[in-house]
PDB file of N, CA, C and O in Angstrom:
ATOM      1  N   MET A   1     223.797   1.964  15.026  1.00  0.00           N
ATOM      2  CA  MET A   1     224.769   1.976  13.870  1.00  0.00           C
ATOM      3  C   MET A   1     225.455   3.540  13.285  1.00  0.00           C
ATOM      4  O   MET A   1     226.637   3.828  13.099  1.00  0.00           O
ATOM      5  N   ILE A   2     224.135   4.428  13.081  1.00  0.00           N
ATOM      6  CA  ILE A   2     224.499   5.427  12.551  1.00  0.00           C
ATOM      7  C   ILE A   2     225.274   6.354  13.683  1.00  0.00           C
ATOM      8  O   ILE A   2     226.030   7.248  13.299  1.00  0.00           O
ATOM      9  N   GLU A   3     225.076   6.128  14.977  1.00  0.00           N
ATOM     10  CA  GLU A   3     225.630   6.948  16.010  1.00  0.00           C
ATOM     11  C   GLU A   3     227.182   6.633  16.010  1.00  0.00           C
ATOM     12  O   GLU A   3     227.963   7.523  16.348  1.00  0.00           O
ATOM     13  N   ARG A   4     227.709   5.201  15.582  1.00  0.00           N
ATOM     14  CA  ARG A   4     229.046   5.209  15.527  1.00  0.00           C
ATOM     15  C   ARG A   4     229.820   5.730  14.465  1.00  0.00           C
ATOM     16  O   ARG A   4     230.970   6.140  14.626  1.00  0.00           O
ATOM     17  N   PHE A   5     229.172   5.725  13.296  1.00  0.00           N
ATOM     18  CA  PHE A   5     229.531   6.527  12.121  1.00  0.00           C
ATOM     19  C   PHE A   5     229.975   7.944  12.401  1.00  0.00           C
ATOM     20  O   PHE A   5     231.091   8.419  12.188  1.00  0.00           O
ATOM     21  N   LEU A   6     228.668   8.676  13.035  1.00  0.00           N
ATOM     22  CA  LEU A   6     228.574   9.911  13.197  1.00  0.00           C
ATOM     23  C   LEU A   6     229.621  10.103  14.086  1.00  0.00           C
ATOM     24  O   LEU A   6     230.451  10.962  13.789  1.00  0.00           O
ATOM     25  N   GLY A   7     229.748   9.486  15.105  1.00  0.00           N
ATOM     26  CA  GLY A   7     230.812   9.709  16.191  1.00  0.00           C
ATOM     27  C   GLY A   7     232.153   9.663  15.616  1.00  0.00           C
ATOM     28  O   GLY A   7     232.821  10.658  15.895  1.00  0.00           O
ATOM     29  N   ARG A   8     232.788   8.706  14.822  1.00  0.00           N
ATOM     30  CA  ARG A   8     233.536   8.728  14.019  1.00  0.00           C
ATOM     31  C   ARG A   8     234.068   9.953  13.286  1.00  0.00           C
ATOM     32  O   ARG A   8     235.220  10.387  13.269  1.00  0.00           O
ATOM     33  N   ARG A   9     233.156  10.336  12.784  1.00  0.00           N
ATOM     34  CA  ARG A   9     232.967  11.470  11.513  1.00  0.00           C
ATOM     35  C   ARG A   9     233.456  12.877  12.609  1.00  0.00           C
ATOM     36  O   ARG A   9     234.443  13.563  12.344  1.00  0.00           O
ATOM     37  N   ILE A  10     232.700  13.091  13.663  1.00  0.00           N
ATOM     38  CA  ILE A  10     232.836  14.165  14.468  1.00  0.00           C
ATOM     39  C   ILE A  10     234.497  14.315  14.972  1.00  0.00           C
ATOM     40  O   ILE A  10     235.244  15.289  14.883  1.00  0.00           O
ATOM     41  N   ALA A  11     234.722  13.068  15.482  1.00  0.00           N
ATOM     42  CA  ALA A  11     236.123  12.840  15.866  1.00  0.00           C
ATOM     43  C   ALA A  11     237.226  13.307  14.846  1.00  0.00           C
ATOM     44  O   ALA A  11     238.135  14.114  15.045  1.00  0.00           O
ATOM     45  N   GLN A  12     236.981  12.736  13.922  1.00  0.00           N
ATOM     46  CA  GLN A  12     237.890  13.122  12.537  1.00  0.00           C
ATOM     47  C   GLN A  12     237.933  14.480  12.113  1.00  0.00           C
ATOM     48  O   GLN A  12     239.004  14.978  11.768  1.00  0.00           O
ATOM     49  N   LEU A  13     236.945  15.081  12.107  1.00  0.00           N
ATOM     50  CA  LEU A  13     236.839  16.579  11.818  1.00  0.00           C
ATOM     51  C   LEU A  13     237.266  17.371  12.961  1.00  0.00           C
ATOM     52  O   LEU A  13     237.729  18.498  12.788  1.00  0.00           O
ATOM     53  N   ARG A  14     237.124  16.791  14.273  1.00  0.00           N
ATOM     54  CA  ARG A  14     237.631  17.666  15.410  1.00  0.00           C
ATOM     55  C   ARG A  14     239.131  17.347  15.613  1.00  0.00           C
ATOM     56  O   ARG A  14     239.745  18.101  16.367  1.00  0.00           O
ATOM     57  N   LYS A  15     239.654  16.541  15.157  1.00  0.00           N
ATOM     58  CA  LYS A  15     241.095  16.107  15.320  1.00  0.00           C
ATOM     59  C   LYS A  15     241.915  17.080  13.742  1.00  0.00           C
ATOM     60  O   LYS A  15     242.967  17.719  13.721  1.00  0.00           O
ATOM     61  N   ALA A  16     241.216  16.900  12.954  1.00  0.00           N
ATOM     62  CA  ALA A  16     241.698  17.633  11.472  1.00  0.00           C
ATOM     63  C   ALA A  16     241.649  19.270  11.823  1.00  0.00           C
ATOM     64  O   ALA A  16     242.258  20.008  11.049  1.00  0.00           O
ATOM     65  N   ARG A  17     240.946  19.866  12.961  1.00  0.00           N
ATOM     66  CA  ARG A  17     241.108  21.132  13.078  1.00  0.00           C
ATOM     67  C   ARG A  17     241.889  21.441  14.647  1.00  0.00           C
ATOM     68  O   ARG A  17     241.791  22.500  15.267  1.00  0.00           O
ATOM     69  N   GLY A  18     242.523  20.457  14.999  1.00  0.00           N
ATOM     70  CA  GLY A  18     243.485  20.626  16.046  1.00  0.00           C
ATOM     71  C   GLY A  18     242.657  20.802  17.420  1.00  0.00           C
ATOM     72  O   GLY A  18     243.179  21.212  18.456  1.00  0.00           O
ATOM     73  N   LEU A  19     241.543  20.504  17.319  1.00  0.00           N
ATOM     74  CA  LEU A  19     240.492  20.653  18.744  1.00  0.00           C
ATOM     75  C   LEU A  19     240.856  19.275  19.523  1.00  0.00           C
ATOM     76  O   LEU A  19     240.774  18.176  18.974  1.00  0.00           O
ATOM     77  N   THR A  20     241.275  19.468  20.895  1.00  0.00           N
ATOM     78  CA  THR A  20     240.951  18.673  21.988  1.00  0.00           C
ATOM     79  C   THR A  20     239.504  18.451  22.251  1.00  0.00           C
ATOM     80  O   THR A  20     238.657  19.330  22.090  1.00  0.00           O
ATOM     81  N   GLN A  21     239.221  17.090  22.715  1.00  0.00           N
ATOM     82  CA  GLN A  21     237.871  17.173  23.439  1.00  0.00           C
ATOM     83  C   GLN A  21     237.292  18.112  24.058  1.00  0.00           C
ATOM     84  O   GLN A  21     236.088  18.369  24.037  1.00  0.00           O
ATOM     85  N   GLU A  22     238.496  18.895  24.881  1.00  0.00           N
ATOM     86  CA  GLU A  22     237.933  19.795  25.903  1.00  0.00           C
ATOM     87  C   GLU A  22     237.713  21.094  25.241  1.00  0.00           C
ATOM     88  O   GLU A  22     236.907  21.840  25.797  1.00  0.00           O
ATOM     89  N   ALA A  23     238.205  21.454  24.294  1.00  0.00           N
ATOM     90  CA  ALA A  23     237.901  22.727  23.591  1.00  0.00           C
ATOM     91  C   ALA A  23     236.928  22.674  22.780  1.00  0.00           C
ATOM     92  O   ALA A  23     236.075  23.557  22.694  1.00  0.00           O
ATOM     93  N   PHE A  24     236.964  21.297  21.882  1.00  0.00           N
ATOM     94  CA  PHE A  24     235.651  21.205  21.154  1.00  0.00           C
ATOM     95  C   PHE A  24     234.428  21.251  22.249  1.00  0.00           C
ATOM     96  O   PHE A  24     233.585  22.135  22.095  1.00  0.00           O
ATOM     97  N   ALA A  25     234.326  20.552  23.090  1.00  0.00           N
ATOM     98  CA  ALA A  25     233.077  20.605  24.006  1.00  0.00           C
ATOM     99  C   ALA A  25     232.694  21.966  24.746  1.00  0.00           C
ATOM    100  O   ALA A  25     231.551  22.260  25.095  1.00  0.00           O
ATOM    101  N   GLU A  26     233.988  22.853  24.952  1.00  0.00           N
ATOM    102  CA  GLU A  26     233.400  24.000  25.254  1.00  0.00           C
ATOM    103  C   GLU A  26     232.886  24.930  24.192  1.00  0.00           C
ATOM    104  O   GLU A  26     232.040  25.756  24.535  1.00  0.00           O
ATOM    105  N   LYS A  27     233.291  24.896  22.950  1.00  0.00           N
ATOM    106  CA  LYS A  27     232.718  25.405  21.763  1.00  0.00           C
ATOM    107  C   LYS A  27     231.296  25.096  21.671  1.00  0.00           C
ATOM    108  O   LYS A  27     230.487  26.018  21.566  1.00  0.00           O
ATOM    109  N   CYS A  28     230.882  23.753  21.703  1.00  0.00           N
ATOM    110  CA  CYS A  28     229.937  23.193  21.552  1.00  0.00           C
ATOM    111  C   CYS A  28     228.815  23.511  22.706  1.00  0.00           C
ATOM    112  O   CYS A  28     227.632  23.336  22.412  1.00  0.00           O
ATOM    113  N   GLY A  29     229.124  23.916  23.850  1.00  0.00           N
ATOM    114  CA  GLY A  29     228.188  23.878  25.162  1.00  0.00           C
ATOM    115  C   GLY A  29     228.132  22.580  25.751  1.00  0.00           C
ATOM    116  O   GLY A  29     227.250  22.394  26.590  1.00  0.00           O
ATOM    117  N   TYR A  30     228.962  21.585  25.448  1.00  0.00           N
ATOM    118  CA  TYR A  30     228.608  20.181  26.113  1.00  0.00           C
ATOM    119  C   TYR A  30     229.916  19.781  26.987  1.00  0.00           C
ATOM    120  O   TYR A  30     231.087  20.146  26.872  1.00  0.00           O
ATOM    121  N   SER A  31     229.304  18.918  27.879  1.00  0.00           N
ATOM    122  CA  SER A  31     230.543  18.313  28.783  1.00  0.00           C
ATOM    123  C   SER A  31     231.705  17.535  28.085  1.00  0.00           C
ATOM    124  O   SER A  31     231.443  17.073  26.974  1.00  0.00           O
ATOM    125  N   THR A  32     232.819  17.355  28.541  1.00  0.00           N
ATOM    126  CA  THR A  32     233.866  16.501  27.785  1.00  0.00           C
ATOM    127  C   THR A  32     233.412  15.005  27.609  1.00  0.00           C
ATOM    128  O   THR A  32     233.546  14.328  26.590  1.00  0.00           O
ATOM    129  N   GLU A  33     232.786  14.582  28.933  1.00  0.00           N
ATOM    130  CA  GLU A  33     232.129  13.479  28.659  1.00  0.00           C
ATOM    131  C   GLU A  33     230.957  13.093  27.950  1.00  0.00           C
ATOM    132  O   GLU A  33     230.567  11.926  27.906  1.00  0.00           O
ATOM    133  N   PHE A  34     230.367  14.081  27.374  1.00  0.00           N
ATOM    134  CA  PHE A  34     229.360  13.962  26.529  1.00  0.00           C
ATOM    135  C   PHE A  34     229.846  13.812  25.142  1.00  0.00           C
ATOM    136  O   PHE A  34     229.434  12.936  24.382  1.00  0.00           O
ATOM    137  N   VAL A  35     230.786  14.746  24.821  1.00  0.00           N
ATOM    138  CA  VAL A  35     231.795  14.662  23.473  1.00  0.00           C
ATOM    139  C   VAL A  35     232.341  13.211  23.332  1.00  0.00           C
ATOM    140  O   VAL A  35     232.379  12.600  22.264  1.00  0.00           O
ATOM    141  N   SER A  36     232.810  12.676  24.677  1.00  0.00           N
ATOM    142  CA  SER A  36     233.674  11.144  24.546  1.00  0.00           C
ATOM    143  C   SER A  36     232.482  10.137  24.154  1.00  0.00           C
ATOM    144  O   SER A  36     232.642   9.143  23.447  1.00  0.00           O
ATOM    145  N   LEU A  37     231.398  10.502  24.660  1.00  0.00           N
ATOM    146  CA  LEU A  37     230.170   9.104  24.434  1.00  0.00           C
ATOM    147  C   LEU A  37     229.853   9.450  22.855  1.00  0.00           C
ATOM    148  O   LEU A  37     229.889   8.558  22.007  1.00  0.00           O
ATOM    149  N   VAL A  38     229.549  10.776  22.537  1.00  0.00           N
ATOM    150  CA  VAL A  38     229.189  10.931  21.032  1.00  0.00           C
ATOM    151  C   VAL A  38     230.281  10.437  20.412  1.00  0.00           C
ATOM    152  O   VAL A  38     229.899   9.655  19.541  1.00  0.00           O
ATOM    153  N   GLU A  39     231.601  10.529  20.447  1.00  0.00           N
ATOM    154  CA  GLU A  39     232.845  10.226  19.589  1.00  0.00           C
ATOM    155  C   GLU A  39     232.790   8.658  19.657  1.00  0.00           C
ATOM    156  O   GLU A  39     233.253   7.950  18.763  1.00  0.00           O
ATOM    157  N   ARG A  40     232.201   8.186  20.765  1.00  0.00           N
ATOM    158  CA  ARG A  40     232.680   6.578  20.657  1.00  0.00           C
ATOM    159  C   ARG A  40     231.372   5.778  20.275  1.00  0.00           C
ATOM    160  O   ARG A  40     231.297   4.588  20.582  1.00  0.00           O
ATOM    161  N   GLY A  41     230.363   6.395  19.625  1.00  0.00           N
ATOM    162  CA  GLY A  41     228.903   6.147  19.140  1.00  0.00           C
ATOM    163  C   GLY A  41     228.050   5.792  20.453  1.00  0.00           C
ATOM    164  O   GLY A  41     226.986   5.219  20.214  1.00  0.00           O
ATOM    165  N   LEU A  42     228.312   6.011  21.647  1.00  0.00           N
ATOM    166  CA  LEU A  42     227.291   5.612  22.543  1.00  0.00           C
ATOM    167  C   LEU A  42     226.116   6.570  22.683  1.00  0.00           C
ATOM    168  O   LEU A  42     225.014   6.209  23.098  1.00  0.00           O
ATOM    169  N   ASN A  43     226.406   7.774  22.322  1.00  0.00           N
ATOM    170  CA  ASN A  43     225.092   8.694  22.394  1.00  0.00           C
ATOM    171  C   ASN A  43     225.386   9.699  21.268  1.00  0.00           C
ATOM    172  O   ASN A  43     226.487   9.798  20.726  1.00  0.00           O
ATOM    173  N   ALA A  44     224.219  10.491  20.941  1.00  0.00           N
ATOM    174  CA  ALA A  44     224.304  11.419  19.576  1.00  0.00           C
ATOM    175  C   ALA A  44     223.797  12.689  20.088  1.00  0.00           C
ATOM    176  O   ALA A  44     223.043  12.754  21.059  1.00  0.00           O
ATOM    177  N   PRO A  45     224.198  13.655  19.459  1.00  0.00           N
ATOM    178  CA  PRO A  45     223.556  14.901  19.863  1.00  0.00           C
ATOM    179  C   PRO A  45     221.947  15.178  19.167  1.00  0.00           C
ATOM    180  O   PRO A  45     221.652  14.596  18.123  1.00  0.00           O
ATOM    181  N   SER A  46     221.161  15.921  19.708  1.00  0.00           N
ATOM    182  CA  SER A  46     219.962  16.421  19.062  1.00  0.00           C
ATOM    183  C   SER A  46     220.120  17.213  17.899  1.00  0.00           C
ATOM    184  O   SER A  46     221.134  17.857  17.632  1.00  0.00           O
ATOM    185  N   VAL A  47     219.130  17.151  17.241  1.00  0.00           N
ATOM    186  CA  VAL A  47     219.126  17.827  15.815  1.00  0.00           C
ATOM    187  C   VAL A  47     219.680  19.631  16.030  1.00  0.00           C
ATOM    188  O   VAL A  47     220.342  20.263  15.207  1.00  0.00           O
ATOM    189  N   ALA A  48     219.228  20.083  17.213  1.00  0.00           N
ATOM    190  CA  ALA A  48     219.914  21.463  17.611  1.00  0.00           C
ATOM    191  C   ALA A  48     221.330  21.142  17.893  1.00  0.00           C
ATOM    192  O   ALA A  48     222.177  21.834  17.326  1.00  0.00           O
ATOM    193  N   GLY A  49     221.664  20.310  18.589  1.00  0.00           N
ATOM    194  CA  GLY A  49     223.195  19.951  18.863  1.00  0.00           C
ATOM    195  C   GLY A  49     223.825  19.874  17.678  1.00  0.00           C
ATOM    196  O   GLY A  49     224.841  20.538  17.471  1.00  0.00           O
ATOM    197  N   LEU A  50     223.290  19.043  16.747  1.00  0.00           N
ATOM    198  CA  LEU A  50     223.959  18.985  15.531  1.00  0.00           C
ATOM    199  C   LEU A  50     224.413  20.171  14.778  1.00  0.00           C
ATOM    200  O   LEU A  50     225.459  20.182  14.129  1.00  0.00           O
ATOM    201  N   GLU A  51     223.537  21.249  14.890  1.00  0.00           N
ATOM    202  CA  GLU A  51     223.926  22.541  14.532  1.00  0.00           C
ATOM    203  C   GLU A  51     224.893  23.147  15.288  1.00  0.00           C
ATOM    204  O   GLU A  51     225.478  23.987  14.604  1.00  0.00           O
ATOM    205  N   LYS A  52     225.325  23.079  16.442  1.00  0.00           N
ATOM    206  CA  LYS A  52     226.174  23.677  17.320  1.00  0.00           C
ATOM    207  C   LYS A  52     227.428  22.538  17.066  1.00  0.00           C
ATOM    208  O   LYS A  52     228.563  22.914  17.361  1.00  0.00           O
ATOM    209  N   VAL A  53     227.307  21.602  16.700  1.00  0.00           N
ATOM    210  CA  VAL A  53     228.655  20.993  16.525  1.00  0.00           C
ATOM    211  C   VAL A  53     229.092  21.260  15.245  1.00  0.00           C
ATOM    212  O   VAL A  53     230.292  21.532  15.203  1.00  0.00           O
ATOM    213  N   ALA A  54     228.453  21.274  14.075  1.00  0.00           N
ATOM    214  CA  ALA A  54     228.722  21.956  12.757  1.00  0.00           C
ATOM    215  C   ALA A  54     229.394  23.040  12.843  1.00  0.00           C
ATOM    216  O   ALA A  54     230.507  23.246  12.359  1.00  0.00           O
ATOM    217  N   LYS A  55     228.503  24.028  13.685  1.00  0.00           N
ATOM    218  CA  LYS A  55     229.144  25.434  13.718  1.00  0.00           C
ATOM    219  C   LYS A  55     230.336  25.497  14.506  1.00  0.00           C
ATOM    220  O   LYS A  55     231.120  26.420  14.286  1.00  0.00           O
ATOM    221  N   ALA A  56     230.587  24.660  15.384  1.00  0.00           N
ATOM    222  CA  ALA A  56     232.048  24.278  16.097  1.00  0.00           C
ATOM    223  C   ALA A  56     233.266  23.895  15.116  1.00  0.00           C
ATOM    224  O   ALA A  56     234.441  24.258  15.160  1.00  0.00           O
ATOM    225  N   LEU A  57     232.693  23.162  14.342  1.00  0.00           N
ATOM    226  CA  LEU A  57     233.810  22.408  13.357  1.00  0.00           C
ATOM    227  C   LEU A  57     233.694  23.236  12.249  1.00  0.00           C
ATOM    228  O   LEU A  57     234.472  22.965  11.334  1.00  0.00           O
ATOM    229  N   LYS A  58     232.898  24.221  12.066  1.00  0.00           N
ATOM    230  CA  LYS A  58     233.061  25.151  10.729  1.00  0.00           C
ATOM    231  C   LYS A  58     232.798  24.496   9.343  1.00  0.00           C
ATOM    232  O   LYS A  58     233.452  24.692   8.318  1.00  0.00           O
ATOM    233  N   VAL A  59     231.552  23.552   9.524  1.00  0.00           N
ATOM    234  CA  VAL A  59     230.990  22.687   8.438  1.00  0.00           C
ATOM    235  C   VAL A  59     229.552  23.035   8.392  1.00  0.00           C
ATOM    236  O   VAL A  59     228.919  23.667   9.238  1.00  0.00           O
ATOM    237  N   GLU A  60     229.146  22.545   7.312  1.00  0.00           N
ATOM    238  CA  GLU A  60     227.585  22.389   7.281  1.00  0.00           C
ATOM    239  C   GLU A  60     226.968  20.858   7.925  1.00  0.00           C
ATOM    240  O   GLU A  60     227.556  19.794   7.732  1.00  0.00           O
ATOM    241  N   ILE A  61     225.948  20.952   8.553  1.00  0.00           N
ATOM    242  CA  ILE A  61     225.280  19.680   9.000  1.00  0.00           C
ATOM    243  C   ILE A  61     225.434  18.513   8.444  1.00  0.00           C
ATOM    244  O   ILE A  61     225.798  17.505   9.049  1.00  0.00           O
ATOM    245  N   LYS A  62     225.104  18.596   6.986  1.00  0.00           N
ATOM    246  CA  LYS A  62     225.129  17.497   6.035  1.00  0.00           C
ATOM    247  C   LYS A  62     226.748  16.842   5.917  1.00  0.00           C
ATOM    248  O   LYS A  62     227.076  15.709   5.566  1.00  0.00           O
ATOM    249  N   ASP A  63     227.558  17.925   6.318  1.00  0.00           N
ATOM    250  CA  ASP A  63     228.995  17.158   6.324  1.00  0.00           C
ATOM    251  C   ASP A  63     229.392  15.947   7.317  1.00  0.00           C
ATOM    252  O   ASP A  63     230.155  14.985   7.227  1.00  0.00           O
ATOM    253  N   LEU A  64     228.519  16.445   8.305  1.00  0.00           N
ATOM    254  CA  LEU A  64     228.883  15.485   9.462  1.00  0.00           C
ATOM    255  C   LEU A  64     228.348  14.289   9.183  1.00  0.00           C
ATOM    256  O   LEU A  64     228.492  13.405  10.028  1.00  0.00           O
ATOM    257  N   PHE A  65     227.671  14.017   8.037  1.00  0.00           N
ATOM    258  CA  PHE A  65     227.124  12.434   7.696  1.00  0.00           C
ATOM    259  C   PHE A  65     227.823  12.128   6.626  1.00  0.00           C
ATOM    260  O   PHE A  65     227.437  11.087   6.094  1.00  0.00           O
ATOM    261  N   ASP A  66     228.853  12.736   6.030  1.00  0.00           N
ATOM    262  CA  ASP A  66     229.619  12.184   4.723  1.00  0.00           C
ATOM    263  C   ASP A  66     230.426  11.270   5.034  1.00  0.00           C
ATOM    264  O   ASP A  66     231.634  11.477   5.144  1.00  0.00           O
ATOM    265  N   PHE A  67     229.703   9.783   5.275  1.00  0.00           N
ATOM    266  CA  PHE A  67     230.451   8.726   5.495  1.00  0.00           C
ATOM    267  C   PHE A  67     231.151   8.173   4.413  1.00  0.00           C
ATOM    268  O   PHE A  67     230.602   8.346   3.324  1.00  0.00           O
ATOM    269  N   THR A  68     232.248   7.533   4.408  1.00  0.00           N
ATOM    270  CA  THR A  68     233.206   7.131   3.403  1.00  0.00           C
ATOM    271  C   THR A  68     233.197   5.565   3.737  1.00  0.00           C
ATOM    272  O   THR A  68     233.133   5.116   4.882  1.00  0.00           O
ATOM    273  N   LYS A  69     233.262   4.882   2.692  1.00  0.00           N
ATOM    274  CA  LYS A  69     233.744   3.415   3.057  1.00  0.00           C
ATOM    275  C   LYS A  69     234.947   3.300   3.934  1.00  0.00           C
ATOM    276  O   LYS A  69     234.938   2.244   4.567  1.00  0.00           O
ATOM    277  N   GLY A  70     235.868   3.980   4.141  1.00  0.00           N
ATOM    278  CA  GLY A  70     236.851   3.837   4.930  1.00  0.00           C
ATOM    279  C   GLY A  70     236.459   3.902   6.401  1.00  0.00           C
ATOM    280  O   GLY A  70     237.003   3.164   7.223  1.00  0.00           O
ATOM    281  N   ASP A  71     235.221   5.056   6.841  1.00  0.00           N
ATOM    282  CA  ASP A  71     234.690   5.363   7.947  1.00  0.00           C
ATOM    283  C   ASP A  71     234.119   4.262   8.636  1.00  0.00           C
ATOM    284  O   ASP A  71     234.024   4.176   9.860  1.00  0.00           O
ATOM    285  N   LYS A  72     233.610   3.122   7.504  1.00  0.00           N
ATOM    286  CA  LYS A  72     232.831   2.027   8.164  1.00  0.00           C
ATOM    287  C   LYS A  72     233.475   0.934   8.561  1.00  0.00           C
ATOM    288  O   LYS A  72     232.859   0.018   9.106  1.00  0.00           O
TER     289      LYS A  72
END
């Protein structure tokens, strides 16, 4: 379940920064397919991967887990 919330949050932050999945994947060093799986909650980055994601989105890792009631 947390993967779904994390994926939604990552997608939300990515879109807010005007990044396509392709551009975001390139910044993170991931494939577009992996980013799609993450955003759909079917996969999740490793702890080291979370650092890459946060850096690409220009947020702190803890911000990736800032789920609000509206996200659930």
